[in-house]
C-alpha positions as CSV (number, residue, x, y, z in Angstrom):
1,M,50.5,74.4,165.7
2,T,51.8,78.0,165.5
3,L,49.1,80.6,166.1
4,R,49.2,83.6,163.8
5,V,49.4,87.0,165.5
6,P,46.0,88.3,164.1
7,R,44.3,85.2,165.3
8,I,45.7,85.7,168.8
9,F,43.8,89.0,169.0
10,F,40.6,87.3,167.9
11,V,41.1,84.5,170.4
12,V,41.7,87.0,173.2
13,Y,38.6,88.9,172.2
14,L,36.4,85.9,172.1
15,C,37.7,84.4,175.4
16,S,37.3,87.7,177.1
17,F,33.8,87.9,175.8
18,S,33.0,84.5,177.1
19,S,34.6,85.1,180.5
20,L,32.8,88.4,181.2
21,A,29.4,86.9,180.0
22,Y,30.0,84.0,182.4
23,E,30.9,86.4,185.2
24,I,27.6,88.3,184.8
25,V,25.5,85.1,184.4
26,L,27.0,83.8,187.6
27,T,25.7,86.9,189.4
28,R,22.2,85.9,188.3
29,I,22.7,82.4,189.4
30,F,23.9,83.6,192.8
31,S,20.8,85.8,193.0
32,I,18.6,82.8,192.6
33,S,20.5,80.2,194.6
34,L,21.6,82.4,197.5
35,S,20.9,86.2,197.2
36,Y,21.8,89.0,194.8
37,H,23.9,90.5,197.6
38,F,26.5,87.8,197.2
39,A,27.0,88.7,193.6
40,F,30.0,91.0,194.5
41,M,31.9,87.7,195.2
42,I,31.8,86.9,191.5
43,I,34.1,89.9,190.7
44,S,36.5,88.8,193.4
45,I,36.4,85.1,192.2
46,A,37.1,86.2,188.6
47,M,40.1,88.2,189.7
48,L,41.4,85.3,191.8
49,G,41.5,83.1,188.7
50,L,43.2,85.8,186.6
51,G,45.8,86.4,189.4
52,A,46.4,82.7,189.8
53,S,47.2,82.3,186.1
54,G,50.0,84.9,186.4
55,T,51.5,83.2,189.4
56,V,51.5,79.8,187.6
57,L,53.0,81.2,184.4
58,S,55.7,83.0,186.4
59,L,56.6,79.7,188.2
60,Y,56.6,77.7,185.0
61,P,57.8,79.8,182.1
62,K,57.4,76.9,179.6
63,M,53.6,77.3,180.0
64,K,54.0,80.6,178.1
65,D,54.5,78.8,174.9
66,P,52.1,80.5,172.4
67,A,51.2,77.1,171.0
68,R,49.4,76.4,174.2
69,I,46.9,79.2,173.7
70,P,44.4,77.0,171.7
71,I,44.7,74.4,174.5
72,Y,43.9,77.0,177.2
73,T,41.0,78.2,175.1
74,F,39.6,74.6,175.0
75,F,39.9,74.3,178.7
76,L,38.2,77.6,179.2
77,G,35.3,76.4,177.2
78,I,34.8,73.1,179.0
79,S,35.5,74.5,182.5
80,I,32.7,77.1,182.1
81,S,30.2,74.2,181.9
82,L,31.9,71.7,184.2
83,E,32.8,74.1,187.0
84,Y,29.2,75.5,187.0
85,L,27.9,71.9,187.4
86,L,30.5,71.2,190.1
87,S,29.8,74.4,192.1
88,N,26.1,73.6,191.9
89,M,26.9,70.6,194.2
90,I,28.7,72.7,196.9
91,P,26.3,72.9,199.9
92,F,27.1,76.5,200.8
93,D,24.2,78.3,202.5
94,P,24.7,81.6,204.4
95,V,21.8,80.7,206.7
96,R,23.7,77.8,208.0
97,L,26.8,79.8,208.8
98,S,25.6,80.5,212.3
99,W,25.7,76.8,213.4
100,E,27.8,75.1,210.8
101,K,31.4,76.2,210.7
102,A,32.1,74.1,207.6
103,Q,30.2,76.7,205.6
104,L,33.3,78.9,205.7
105,L,35.2,76.1,204.0
106,Y,32.5,75.9,201.4
107,I,33.0,79.6,200.6
108,G,36.6,78.9,199.9
109,L,35.6,75.9,197.8
110,Y,33.3,78.2,195.8
111,Y,36.3,80.6,195.2
112,V,38.6,77.8,194.0
113,T,35.9,76.0,191.8
114,L,34.4,79.0,190.1
115,S,37.8,80.7,189.5
116,V,39.0,77.9,187.2
117,P,37.5,79.3,183.9
118,F,39.0,82.7,184.8
119,F,42.4,81.0,185.4
120,F,42.4,79.8,181.8
121,T,41.3,83.2,180.5
122,G,44.2,84.8,182.4
123,S,46.6,82.1,181.0
124,I,45.5,83.0,177.5
125,T,45.9,86.8,178.0
126,A,49.1,86.6,180.1
127,T,50.7,84.3,177.5
128,A,49.7,86.6,174.7
129,F,51.2,89.6,176.6
130,S,54.4,87.8,177.3
131,L,54.7,86.9,173.6
132,L,53.6,90.3,172.2
133,S,54.4,92.9,174.9
134,R,55.2,95.4,172.2
135,Y,51.6,95.1,171.1
136,S,50.3,95.3,174.7
137,G,48.0,98.2,173.8
138,L,46.3,96.2,171.1
139,L,46.1,93.1,173.2
140,Y,44.6,94.9,176.2
141,G,42.2,96.6,173.8
142,A,41.0,93.3,172.4
143,D,40.7,91.9,175.9
144,L,38.6,94.8,177.2
145,V,36.5,95.3,174.2
146,G,35.7,91.6,174.3
147,A,34.7,92.0,178.0
148,G,32.5,95.0,177.3
149,T,30.7,93.4,174.4
150,G,30.3,90.2,176.5
151,S,28.5,92.2,179.3
152,I,26.0,93.4,176.7
153,G,25.7,90.1,174.8
154,I,24.7,88.2,178.0
155,L,21.8,90.5,178.6
156,G,20.4,89.6,175.2
157,L,21.0,85.9,175.8
158,T,19.3,85.9,179.2
159,T,16.3,87.7,177.6
160,V,15.5,84.5,175.7
161,T,16.7,81.8,178.0
162,S,17.4,80.9,181.7
163,P,20.7,81.7,183.4
164,E,21.7,78.0,183.6
165,H,21.0,77.6,179.8
166,A,23.1,80.7,179.2
167,V,26.1,79.1,180.9
168,F,26.2,76.3,178.3
169,A,25.7,78.9,175.5
170,V,28.7,80.9,176.8
171,S,30.8,77.8,177.1
172,T,30.0,77.0,173.5
173,I,31.3,80.5,172.4
174,A,34.6,79.8,174.0
175,L,34.8,76.3,172.4
176,M,34.1,77.9,169.0
177,A,37.3,80.0,169.6
178,S,39.1,76.7,170.4
179,F,37.7,75.1,167.3
180,A,38.9,78.0,165.2
181,A,42.4,78.2,166.7
182,G,43.2,74.5,167.3
183,G,44.5,71.6,165.3
184,K,42.5,68.6,164.1
185,R,42.4,66.8,167.4
186,L,41.4,70.0,169.3
187,K,38.8,70.7,166.7
188,A,37.3,67.3,167.3
189,L,37.3,67.6,171.1
190,S,35.8,71.1,170.8
191,L,33.0,69.8,168.6
192,L,32.4,67.0,171.0
193,F,31.9,69.4,174.0
194,I,29.8,71.7,171.9
195,L,27.4,68.8,171.3
196,F,27.5,68.1,175.1
197,N,26.5,71.7,175.8
198,A,23.8,71.5,173.2
199,S,22.3,68.4,174.8
200,L,22.3,70.2,178.2
201,F,20.8,73.3,176.6
202,L,18.0,71.3,174.8
203,F,17.2,68.7,177.4
204,H,18.3,70.4,180.7
205,P,18.6,67.4,183.0
206,T,17.9,67.9,186.7
207,F,21.5,68.1,187.8
208,A,22.0,71.2,185.5
209,G,19.3,73.2,187.2
210,I,20.2,75.9,189.8
211,R,20.4,74.5,193.3
212,M,18.4,76.9,195.4
213,S,18.8,77.3,199.2
214,P,16.1,75.4,201.0
215,Y,15.9,78.3,203.4
216,K,14.7,80.7,200.7
217,G,11.0,81.4,200.7
218,L,10.1,79.3,197.6
219,G,11.7,76.1,199.0
220,A,10.1,76.5,202.4
221,A,6.7,77.1,200.8
222,L,6.9,74.1,198.6
223,R,7.7,71.8,201.5
224,Y,4.2,72.2,202.8
225,P,1.9,69.2,202.2
226,G,-0.2,69.7,199.1
227,A,2.1,72.5,197.8
228,R,2.6,72.5,194.0
229,H,4.9,74.4,191.7
230,M,3.1,75.8,188.6
231,K,5.3,77.8,186.3
232,T,8.7,79.6,186.0
233,Y,9.4,82.8,184.0
234,Y,12.7,84.5,183.3
235,N,14.0,87.9,182.2
236,P,17.6,89.2,182.4
237,F,17.3,90.3,186.0
238,S,14.7,88.1,187.7
239,R,13.1,84.7,187.9
240,I,9.5,84.4,188.8
241,D,7.9,81.2,190.1
242,L,4.2,80.6,190.6
243,F,3.0,78.0,193.1
244,R,0.2,76.9,195.3
245,S,0.9,76.2,199.0
246,P,-0.9,76.3,202.3
247,A,2.0,78.7,203.3
248,V,0.4,81.4,201.1
249,R,-1.9,83.2,203.4
250,F,-1.1,86.8,202.6
251,A,-3.0,89.3,204.8
252,P,-0.2,91.2,206.8
253,G,-1.4,92.3,210.2
254,L,-5.0,91.1,209.6
255,S,-7.2,92.1,212.6
256,L,-7.7,89.2,215.0
257,R,-11.4,90.2,215.0
258,Y,-11.8,89.1,211.4
259,L,-12.9,85.5,211.4
260,E,-14.0,84.9,207.8
261,P,-12.0,82.8,205.4
262,L,-9.6,84.6,203.0
263,P,-10.1,84.4,199.2
264,E,-8.0,82.0,197.1
265,Q,-4.4,83.1,196.8
266,I,-1.6,81.9,194.5
267,G,2.1,82.3,195.6
268,L,4.5,84.4,193.6
269,S,8.2,84.3,194.2
270,V,11.0,86.5,192.8
271,D,14.4,84.8,192.6
272,G,13.2,82.1,195.0
273,G,12.6,84.7,197.8
274,G,10.6,88.0,197.9
275,I,7.4,85.9,198.1
276,T,4.1,87.7,197.7
277,A,0.6,86.4,196.6
278,V,-2.0,87.1,194.0
279,T,-5.4,87.4,195.6
280,S,-8.5,86.3,193.8
281,S,-11.1,89.1,193.3
282,L,-13.7,86.8,191.7
283,D,-15.8,86.7,195.0
284,E,-16.3,90.4,196.0
285,K,-17.7,89.4,199.4
286,S,-14.5,87.6,200.3
287,L,-12.5,90.9,199.9
288,S,-14.0,92.4,203.0
289,F,-10.8,91.4,204.8
290,L,-9.1,94.3,203.0
291,G,-10.7,96.8,205.4
292,H,-9.2,94.9,208.4
293,L,-5.6,95.4,207.4
294,P,-3.4,98.0,209.1
295,S,-2.5,99.3,205.6
296,A,-6.1,100.4,205.1
297,L,-5.6,103.2,207.6
298,A,-4.3,105.6,204.8
299,Y,-7.6,105.4,203.0
300,E,-9.6,106.0,206.2
301,V,-7.9,109.3,206.9
302,G,-6.7,110.4,203.5
303,G,-8.4,111.5,200.3
304,R,-9.6,109.0,197.7
305,D,-9.3,110.9,194.5
306,N,-5.9,109.3,193.5
307,A,-3.3,107.0,194.9
308,L,0.1,105.8,194.0
309,I,1.1,102.2,194.9
310,L,4.9,101.6,194.7
311,D,6.1,98.0,194.1
312,P,2.7,96.4,194.6
313,G,3.9,92.9,193.8
314,G,0.9,90.6,193.7
315,G,-1.3,93.6,194.0
316,L,-2.8,93.4,197.5
317,Q,-2.5,97.1,198.2
318,V,-4.1,97.8,194.8
319,L,-7.1,95.8,195.9
320,V,-7.1,97.8,199.2
321,A,-7.3,101.1,197.2
322,D,-10.0,99.7,195.0
323,H,-11.9,98.4,198.1
324,Y,-12.1,102.0,199.3
325,G,-13.2,103.4,196.0
326,V,-10.1,105.3,195.0
327,R,-10.9,106.9,191.6
328,E,-7.5,106.6,190.0
329,T,-4.7,104.3,191.2
330,D,-1.3,104.4,189.6
331,K,0.9,101.3,190.1
332,V,4.7,101.5,189.7
333,E,6.3,98.0,189.8
334,A,10.1,97.7,189.5
335,N,10.0,94.3,187.8
336,P,8.4,94.4,184.4
337,L,8.3,90.6,184.2
338,L,6.0,90.6,187.2
339,I,3.6,92.9,185.4
340,D,3.7,90.7,182.3
341,V,3.0,87.6,184.4
342,M,0.1,89.3,186.2
343,R,-1.5,90.4,182.9
344,R,-0.9,87.1,181.1
345,D,-1.8,84.6,183.8
346,F,-3.9,86.5,186.4
347,S,-5.8,89.3,184.6
348,R,-9.2,87.8,185.3
349,F,-8.2,86.1,188.6
350,S,-7.0,89.5,190.1
351,G,-9.7,91.7,188.6
352,G,-7.4,93.2,186.0
353,I,-5.6,95.4,188.5
354,Y,-2.6,95.8,186.3
355,D,-4.5,96.4,183.0
356,E,-4.4,100.2,183.2
357,R,-2.3,103.0,184.8
358,T,0.6,100.5,185.4
359,W,4.2,101.6,185.0
360,T,7.6,100.0,185.4
361,G,10.7,101.4,187.1
362,L,11.9,102.7,190.4
363,G,9.2,104.6,192.1
364,R,11.3,107.6,193.1
365,S,12.6,107.9,189.6
366,W,9.0,107.7,188.2
367,L,7.9,110.5,190.5
368,E,10.8,112.8,189.5
369,A,9.5,112.8,186.0
370,R,6.0,114.0,187.0
371,A,4.5,117.0,188.7
372,E,1.4,115.1,189.8
373,E,0.4,115.1,193.5
374,F,-1.4,112.2,195.3
375,D,-3.8,111.7,198.1
376,V,-2.0,108.6,199.1
377,I,1.5,107.2,198.3
378,D,1.6,103.6,199.5
379,I,5.0,101.9,200.1
380,S,5.1,98.3,201.4
381,L,8.1,96.5,202.8
382,M,6.2,93.2,203.1
383,G,6.1,89.9,201.3
384,A,4.1,86.8,202.1
385,Q,6.9,85.6,204.4
386,L,8.8,87.4,207.2
387,I,12.4,87.7,206.2
388,G,15.4,89.9,206.9
389,S,17.6,91.7,204.4
390,F,21.3,91.6,204.0
391,G,23.2,94.6,205.4
392,I,25.4,94.6,202.3
393,S,22.4,95.4,200.1
394,E,21.9,98.8,198.7
395,D,18.4,100.2,198.7
396,Y,17.7,103.6,197.2
397,R,14.0,103.5,198.0
398,F,14.4,104.4,201.6
399,T,17.0,107.2,201.7
400,V,16.4,110.7,202.9
401,E,16.5,111.9,199.3
402,A,13.9,109.3,198.3
403,F,11.6,110.4,201.2
404,R,11.9,114.0,200.2
405,G,10.7,113.1,196.7
406,Y,7.7,111.1,198.1
407,L,6.7,113.9,200.4
408,N,7.0,116.6,197.6
409,H,4.4,114.7,195.6
410,L,1.7,114.6,198.2
411,K,-1.3,116.9,198.1
412,P,-1.6,119.4,201.0
413,N,-3.5,116.8,203.1
414,G,-2.0,113.7,201.4
415,V,-0.4,110.9,203.3
416,L,2.6,108.7,202.8
417,S,1.8,105.2,204.0
418,I,4.6,102.9,205.0
419,N,3.7,99.3,205.9
420,L,6.2,96.7,207.2
421,Y,6.4,93.6,209.3
422,L,7.6,93.8,212.9
423,L,11.0,92.2,213.1
424,P,12.1,92.5,216.8
425,P,14.2,94.0,218.2
426,P,13.0,97.3,216.6
427,R,15.4,98.8,214.1
428,I,13.9,98.8,210.6
429,E,10.8,100.8,211.7
430,L,12.9,103.2,213.7
431,R,15.3,103.9,210.9
432,L,12.3,104.5,208.6
433,L,10.8,106.9,211.1
434,I,14.1,108.8,211.5
435,T,14.7,108.9,207.8
436,A,11.1,110.4,207.3
437,V,11.7,112.9,210.1
438,T,15.0,114.0,208.6
439,A,13.3,114.4,205.2
440,L,10.5,116.5,206.8
441,R,13.1,118.7,208.6
442,E,15.0,119.3,205.3
443,L,11.7,120.3,203.7
444,G,11.3,123.0,206.4
445,E,8.7,121.3,208.5
446,T,8.9,122.1,212.3
447,G,5.9,120.5,214.1
448,I,6.9,117.0,213.0
449,E,5.3,115.2,215.9
450,Q,1.9,116.6,214.6
451,E,2.5,115.1,211.2
452,I,3.0,111.4,212.0
453,V,0.6,108.6,213.0
454,A,1.4,104.9,213.6
455,V,-0.6,101.9,214.5
456,R,0.6,98.4,215.4
457,S,-1.0,95.0,214.7
458,W,0.2,91.6,216.0
459,D,2.8,91.3,213.3
460,S,2.9,94.6,211.3
461,L,3.2,98.4,211.6
462,C,1.6,101.1,209.6
463,I,3.2,104.6,209.7
464,L,1.5,107.6,208.1
465,V,3.4,110.8,207.3
466,R,2.1,114.1,206.1
467,K,3.5,117.6,205.4
468,S,0.8,119.2,207.5
469,P,-0.6,118.4,211.0
470,F,-3.3,115.7,211.2
471,T,-6.6,117.3,211.9
472,S,-8.8,116.4,214.8
473,G,-11.2,114.7,212.4
474,A,-8.3,112.6,211.0
475,I,-7.2,111.7,214.6
476,D,-10.7,110.6,215.5
477,S,-10.7,108.3,212.4
478,V,-7.4,106.8,213.5
479,R,-8.7,106.1,217.0
480,R,-11.9,104.6,215.7
481,F,-10.2,102.5,213.1
482,S,-7.7,101.1,215.6
483,G,-10.3,100.5,218.3
484,E,-12.7,98.6,216.1
485,R,-10.0,96.3,214.8
486,R,-8.1,96.0,218.1
487,F,-4.9,97.6,216.7
488,D,-2.6,99.3,219.1
489,L,-1.9,103.0,218.8
490,V,1.8,103.8,218.7
491,H,1.6,107.5,218.0
492,Y,-0.8,110.3,217.0
493,P,-0.6,113.9,217.9
494,G,-1.5,114.2,221.6
495,I,-1.5,110.5,222.4
496,R,-1.4,109.4,226.1
497,K,0.7,106.6,227.3
498,D,-2.3,104.6,228.6
499,E,-3.7,104.5,225.0
500,S,-0.9,102.4,223.7
501,N,-0.1,98.7,224.3
502,R,-3.7,97.9,225.1
503,Y,-4.8,95.0,222.9
504,I,-1.7,93.2,221.8
505,R,0.3,93.7,224.9
506,M,4.1,93.6,225.0
507,P,6.3,93.3,228.2
508,S,7.4,96.9,227.7
509,D,5.8,99.4,225.4
510,T,9.0,99.6,223.2
511,Y,7.4,101.2,220.2
512,F,5.6,103.9,222.0
513,I,8.7,104.9,223.9
514,A,10.9,104.9,220.8
515,F,8.5,107.0,218.8
516,Q,8.1,109.5,221.6
517,N,11.9,109.9,221.9
518,I,12.5,110.1,218.1
519,L,9.7,112.6,217.5
520,S,10.8,114.9,220.3
521,P,13.6,117.3,219.2
522,F,14.9,117.4,222.8
523,T,15.6,113.6,223.0
524,R,16.0,112.5,219.4
525,E,19.8,112.8,219.0
526,R,20.5,111.3,222.4
527,F,18.2,108.4,221.7
528,I,19.8,107.6,218.4
529,E,23.3,107.8,219.8
530,N,22.4,105.5,222.8
531,Y,20.3,103.0,220.9
532,L,21.6,99.4,220.6
533,F,21.5,99.5,216.8
534,D,22.6,102.0,214.2
535,I,19.3,103.7,213.2
536,T,20.8,106.9,211.8
537,P,19.1,108.1,208.6
538,V,20.3,106.7,205.3
539,R,21.4,108.7,202.3
540,D,22.1,108.0,198.7
541,D,25.9,108.0,199.3
542,R,25.5,105.2,201.8
543,P,22.3,103.5,200.8
544,F,22.8,100.4,203.0
545,F,19.4,100.7,204.7
546,H,19.6,97.2,206.2
547,Y,22.9,97.7,207.9
548,F,22.3,98.3,211.6
549,L,25.4,97.2,213.4
550,K,27.3,99.4,215.9
551,L,30.8,98.0,216.3
552,T,30.9,99.3,219.9
553,N,27.8,97.2,220.8
554,I,28.6,93.9,219.2
555,R,28.7,92.0,222.5
556,E,25.3,93.3,223.7
557,I,23.8,92.8,220.2
558,Y,25.1,89.2,220.3
559,R,23.2,88.6,223.6
560,T,20.1,90.4,222.4
561,M,20.0,88.3,219.2
562,G,19.9,85.0,221.3
563,E,23.7,84.5,221.0
564,K,23.3,83.5,217.3
565,W,25.8,84.6,214.7
566,Q,23.2,84.5,211.8
567,F,22.3,88.1,212.4
568,F,25.9,89.2,212.0
569,I,26.3,87.3,208.8
570,E,23.2,89.0,207.4
571,E,24.5,92.3,208.6
572,G,27.6,92.0,206.5
573,Y,30.1,90.2,208.7
574,I,30.5,87.7,205.9
575,L,32.7,90.4,204.3
576,P,35.6,90.2,206.9
577,A,35.4,86.3,206.7
578,L,35.7,86.4,202.9
579,F,38.4,89.0,203.2
580,L,40.6,86.9,205.5
581,Q,40.3,83.9,203.2
582,V,41.0,85.9,200.0
583,I,43.9,87.8,201.5
584,V,45.6,84.6,202.4
585,L,45.1,83.2,198.9
586,S,46.2,86.4,197.3
587,L,49.4,86.8,199.4
588,V,50.4,83.2,198.5
589,L,49.8,83.9,194.8
590,I,51.8,87.1,194.9
591,F,54.8,86.0,196.9
592,V,55.3,82.4,195.6
593,P,57.0,83.8,192.4
594,S,59.3,85.9,194.6
595,L,60.5,82.8,196.4
596,R,61.2,81.2,193.1
597,R,63.2,84.2,192.1
598,L,65.4,84.1,195.2
599,Q,66.8,80.9,193.7
600,T,67.1,82.2,190.1
601,I,67.7,85.9,190.0
602,Q,66.8,87.1,186.6
603,S,65.8,90.7,187.1
604,A,67.5,93.8,188.5
605,A,66.1,95.0,191.9
606,T,64.9,98.2,190.3
607,D,62.7,96.2,187.9
608,K,61.0,94.4,190.8
609,K,60.4,97.7,192.5
610,F,58.1,98.6,189.7
611,L,55.7,95.7,190.4
612,P,53.6,97.5,193.1
613,Y,52.6,99.8,190.3
614,F,50.3,97.0,189.0
615,A,48.9,96.5,192.5
616,F,47.7,100.1,192.8
617,L,46.2,99.9,189.3
618,G,44.3,96.8,190.3
619,V,42.9,98.5,193.5
620,G,42.1,101.8,191.7
621,Y,40.4,100.1,188.7
622,L,38.2,97.8,190.8
623,F,37.3,100.5,193.3
624,V,36.1,102.7,190.5
625,E,34.2,99.8,188.9
626,V,32.4,98.7,192.1
627,A,31.5,102.3,193.0
628,L,30.2,103.1,189.5
629,I,28.0,99.9,189.5
630,Q,26.5,100.8,192.9
631,K,25.9,104.4,191.9
632,M,24.3,103.5,188.6
633,V,21.7,101.2,190.3
634,L,19.7,104.4,191.1
635,P,19.3,105.8,187.6
636,L,19.1,102.3,185.9
637,E,16.8,100.9,188.5
638,Y,17.8,97.3,188.1
639,P,21.2,96.0,189.5
640,P,21.9,93.7,186.5
641,Y,21.4,96.6,184.1
642,A,23.8,98.6,186.2
643,V,26.4,95.8,186.2
644,A,26.1,95.3,182.4
645,T,26.0,99.0,181.5
646,V,29.0,100.0,183.7
647,L,31.1,97.1,182.7
648,A,30.4,97.7,179.0
649,S,31.1,101.4,179.3
650,V,34.3,101.0,181.3
651,F,35.6,98.0,179.5
652,I,34.9,99.2,176.0
653,G,36.1,102.6,176.9
654,S,39.3,101.2,178.4
655,G,39.7,98.9,175.4
656,L,39.5,101.8,173.0
657,G,41.9,103.8,175.2
658,S,44.4,100.9,175.2
659,L,44.2,100.7,171.4
660,M,44.7,104.4,171.1
661,S,47.7,104.3,173.5
662,Y,49.4,102.1,170.9
663,R,49.3,104.9,168.4
664,L,49.2,108.0,170.6
665,P,52.4,108.4,172.8
666,F,50.9,111.0,175.1
667,L,48.5,108.4,176.5
668,R,51.5,106.5,177.8
669,K,52.8,109.5,179.8
670,P,52.7,109.3,183.6
671,A,50.5,112.5,183.7
672,V,47.6,110.4,182.4
673,L,47.4,108.8,185.9
674,L,47.0,112.2,187.5
675,A,44.3,113.0,184.9
676,I,42.5,109.8,185.9
677,A,42.7,110.6,189.6
678,L,41.2,114.1,189.0
679,L,38.5,112.7,186.7
680,I,37.5,110.1,189.4
681,I,37.1,112.9,191.9
682,S,35.1,114.9,189.4
683,Y,32.8,111.9,188.8
684,S,32.3,111.4,192.6
685,L,31.0,115.0,192.7
686,L,28.9,115.0,189.5
687,L,27.3,111.6,189.5
688,P,24.5,112.5,191.9
689,S,23.4,115.3,189.6
690,I,23.8,113.1,186.5
691,S,21.6,110.4,188.1
692,L,18.9,112.9,188.8
693,W,19.1,114.3,185.3
694,L,18.9,110.8,183.7
695,G,16.3,109.4,186.0
696,P,13.1,110.5,184.2
697,Y,14.2,109.2,180.7
698,V,13.3,105.8,179.2
699,M,15.8,103.0,179.6
700,P,17.6,103.1,176.2
701,I,18.3,106.8,176.7
702,K,19.6,106.2,180.2
703,V,21.8,103.4,179.1
704,A,23.2,105.5,176.2
705,G,23.6,108.5,178.4
706,I,25.6,106.6,181.1
707,F,27.7,104.9,178.4
708,L,28.7,108.4,177.0
709,V,29.2,109.8,180.5
710,L,31.6,107.0,181.6
711,M,33.4,106.7,178.3
712,P,36.0,109.5,179.0
713,L,37.0,107.9,182.2
714,G,37.2,104.4,180.6
715,L,39.4,105.8,177.7
716,L,42.0,107.1,180.1
717,M,41.8,104.1,182.5
718,G,42.7,101.8,179.5
719,S,46.2,103.0,179.0
720,P,48.2,102.7,182.3
721,F,48.2,98.9,182.4
722,P,49.5,98.2,178.9
723,T,51.9,101.1,179.3
724,G,53.4,99.4,182.4
725,L,53.5,96.0,180.6
726,K,55.3,97.5,177.6
727,I,58.0,99.1,179.9
728,L,58.3,95.8,181.8
729,G,58.6,93.8,178.6
730,E,61.4,96.0,177.4
731,R,63.3,95.6,180.7
732,D,62.5,91.9,181.5
733,S,59.5,90.1,179.9
734,T,59.8,87.3,182.4
735,L,58.3,89.6,185.0
736,I,55.1,90.1,183.0
737,P,53.2,87.1,184.5
738,W,54.2,88.2,188.0
739,A,52.9,91.7,187.3
740,W,49.7,90.1,185.9
741,S,49.4,88.0,189.1
742,I,49.9,91.1,191.4
743,N,47.3,93.1,189.5
744,G,44.8,90.2,189.5
745,C,45.3,89.4,193.2
746,L,44.9,93.0,194.4
747,S,41.8,93.1,192.2
748,V,40.5,90.1,194.1
749,L,40.7,92.1,197.4
750,A,39.4,95.3,195.9
751,P,35.7,94.5,195.5
752,I,35.4,93.3,199.1
753,L,37.4,96.3,200.4
754,A,35.3,98.6,198.3
755,I,32.0,97.4,199.8
756,M,33.4,97.5,203.3
757,A,34.6,101.1,202.7
758,A,31.2,102.1,201.2
759,M,29.3,100.7,204.2
760,T,31.5,102.6,206.6
761,L,32.4,105.8,204.8
762,G,30.1,106.0,201.7
763,F,30.7,105.7,198.0
764,S,32.3,109.1,197.7
765,A,35.1,107.8,199.9
766,V,35.5,104.8,197.6
767,F,36.0,107.1,194.7
768,W,38.6,109.1,196.6
769,I,40.5,105.9,197.6
770,A,40.5,105.0,193.9
771,A,41.9,108.4,193.0
772,S,44.6,108.0,195.6
773,A,45.6,104.6,194.2
774,Y,46.1,106.1,190.8
775,A,48.1,109.0,192.2
776,I,50.4,106.6,193.9
777,A,50.7,104.6,190.7
778,F,51.7,107.9,189.0
779,I,54.7,108.2,191.4
780,F,55.9,104.6,190.5
781,L,55.5,105.2,186.8
782,T,57.3,108.5,186.9
783,A,60.2,106.9,188.8
784,F,60.4,103.9,186.5
785,S,59.8,105.4,183.1
786,E,63.2,107.1,183.0
787,P,65.6,105.6,180.4
788,H,66.9,102.3,181.6
789,R,70.6,102.1,182.3
790,S,72.3,98.8,182.1
């Protein structure tokens, strides 16, 4: 069957729509099965499939027959469903990396398995480019506009269904393209698999459900005798599970002197981890335990007129505020689904704590839109289970800029209360302290040691920060509160060494010593420099709060962590392991076509010298994409929104730019690459201010604003790739699949390299590297765009 040219554009659009939607839904599935912070792998996996398609088509030119496009489309549709089901059986678990070396092979298996649908997408697009290189601008435009609309469409789809259901829906969309483009036999097969998808969508057998790591909090809690799963809820960026389990006993740091039973509690899990609990307030007497938590200290020494609770989860800290009679309590929870669940299922059970004065969003952004000041701002880093965080995760809640915002919204005697589990050896609490100290210094505070109080329980720490010295009356309250509950004093203005480490004794008074060194301006810098871990303050440009590794101390850290590699995996050392695997695969895919061409020389050497141009485009484009996604997490507050908005903005903008380049010759000039480089640098300088400006607005305005802001960059970034393909097609169209492979394979490496660069140098450096890649591409295009001489 001969496929008409207009229908090719439609097929490319629909297949690109399906692939990008599948890519985004895989990030949600990874968030649930493993962790959101492995989602960057999906971009790399997608690019591996695209790059592999170019290599295969370059080796086997007969596969570029346009009659095969409907067949590739059919295989794309069925592989989306089947490869998801197959990948769900791969027993990869990052927790097991420390003792099971086979897990590294499972990562590679993930890459190969999940890249198959993207291989067929690449085959469709590369075949179309080889056939219609003169229309490369139109084809690339259809490809990118399809990807952009797919990133938006999947958000709507996951609003009404679960991620695993969405996989089968996306597969059906690709099969509809196959049905429209194929012959009678292909139409029948497409219809058969559409019915297969529909059956899985409607009946959802067990094997189609997401396989969750047994080491995540939900799986561990449900293994307790008598544990019972209750309900599951979804929205586009989270899954919430409700359950009952003996593991749910949520009273962080509860005084050992409190011997009464706790009230009934129901477990609440976000994406299988992040476990917290909803506490029953039906029996008021049973809530007396609230005054025996370290986090109650803020209400013992601070005012009780108004309080702000950031990310209250199941609402324990809201109950603490109510227990102390705070007149007005504002709650800002980042996850709107959690608020809906609390209101729908637990309004009476929890005492209606989320019924009034409850808001959604990122706390720091919510504060920026208000001039209100508070007696207490309460931040908790605790869930019902003690877990670490991945070093590759960005967290804009605990940067210097965020702390400045919190402190600026305190009343003159207000307190910022930070509560967290103790996770030895000390690093999280010390970085929090140093970040708070840095924020105080930047606000002009000098007597910082007079403005901080800290108490330690057996498993948690409470740090109070003010913008004014603690009064003698407040210090007396701190000492009385700690003594009555047998909490250890870590710091207060004027503390003596013999007052610390009295009740819950440690071999060495590590926390007291560390706090004294950090709060003293004479020892602070030396202590930070000599400390085993990296505890320097975190800023918005490098928001990797949970990354503590010092490369110079790896051997000593290894010994300190019990000679276990799990810590290094969590800290981000999975990135080099992934990089080594991916670079081997990429090099093979790039250079295999060159070995074939040594046997059958078809191109002039000058034509081949142009191929690195596509490599630098791949690096530059993906570096920009990754950096923009990470930077947009702050104003958009939810990582999935940032992914969808950035991809939609960049892809639709690039698609329109590609379409315009077909009609506007100036967009095909080498100077466009220099304009892109300059624009990237401008964005790196302006985005922080743009984020601040957009932060206070409601979500639709923020999404629209970011779309408009990123559109100019996307428009220009859409023309260099089809321009290069058009030139290559005029010289030797047989090189197009190879160019496609090189671009795709370098795009595989780029997301991993971008994250590694951001962790080391910051996102501003990632933008500058991207700008450099486009500048080098300019040199190649300038040299190659001269008239060809036979």
